N, C-alpha and C positions, 0 to 999 in steps of 0.2 A: 692486640691489645696494650694500651699504654696505662703506664702508671705503676711505679716501682720507686723505692729508697733508696738514697745518695748510697749505703753498703753494697745493697746491689747493681747499682749499676757501674760501679770503681768495679768491685770482683768481676762483674762480665767483662768489659770494656778491657780491663787488665786481659784475663781471660783473649778474649779476643784480636787483641794486641799480641799477643805472645802467638797466638796457633795460626791467624789470619791475614796481619803483613806479610808476611815471606810471600803467601800463595797468591796474594794479591799481585803485591812487586812483579812474580813469574809470571803473572797472566799480560798485567800490563808490558809489561817489557813486551811477551809475544807481540803485542799488539803495534808497539813503538818503535822496535826490534833494539839489541845491545847497547846501541851505540848510546839508549837512550833511558837509560837505566836512573841517569838521577829523574826526567821527569818522573819515571812509575816512581820512587820512592817520595817523588813529592807528593803527587798525589794520592797515595799512601797516608803521608803523616796528615797532609790537606782534613782529608776523609777523619779519619782518624780523631784529626782534635775537631772537626765540626761533628762530630758523632757524642764524644764529651763535654763541649758546648751545649748538644740539642738534648741528648740524655740526663744532664744535670740535675735538670728539673723535674725528673720523674716522667720526662715525656720518653722513656724505652719502646722501640715497638715489638713487635710480637715476636719478630721472628732478625734480631740486630744485626746478624754475620749476613743474609741478603742486604737488607738495609744498606751496609759497609759495601757489599759487593752491587748496588744496585749504585749510590751516592759514585762511589769509583769511576763506574763508570761511566757518568752523565758527564762527571768533571772533564773525564778524556775525550766523550765527544766534544766536547766545547772547546779542549784545544785541539785538538785536528779541527771542525769548523775557522775556528780561529787567523791557522795555518795557511788553512783553503784560501782563508778572503784575503790576508798578507800575500801571500802567493800571488793573486789575480791581480791584487793593488801594486805588487810590483811589477807584475806582466803589464800591463794596463798606462802604469810611469815607464817603463821602457819603451811602449808603443809610444809613448807621446815624445819623448826623449827622440825616437828616432823622426818622427811626422814633424817638429820640430825643425831636427835638422837639413829633412828634405826642408823644409819653407825656406829657411836659411839661405841654402845653397842655390834654389829656386830666384831669390830674391836679390843673390848676389850675383847671381847669370852662370852657376855650373848645374849639370844639372848630375841625379842621384840616381848610379843605375839598382835596380831593384834588385835585393841577391837570396 
């Protein structure tokens, strides 16, 4: 159910930040690995800011905690997808370079062995 005043929004947001942010970072760190803890922290901060921006106009969801976790999960999925696409693009660029080198060597009269 949506609809609340700014005082309630601020109180709820403050409570959620204090009690859920650390838990959210822990969950995201399990997904991304400890080496990417900064990425997990960034996702949580972005999610909290988005919540404040959305909720300040009285549009707080009935279950704000669930909203935060879902928003953070969606942001994490977006990042993973972008990284996968970037990895595929990098792999394709690598293949293109190999093909170009093979073509160059063939045009130059060299034979390139496949390895």
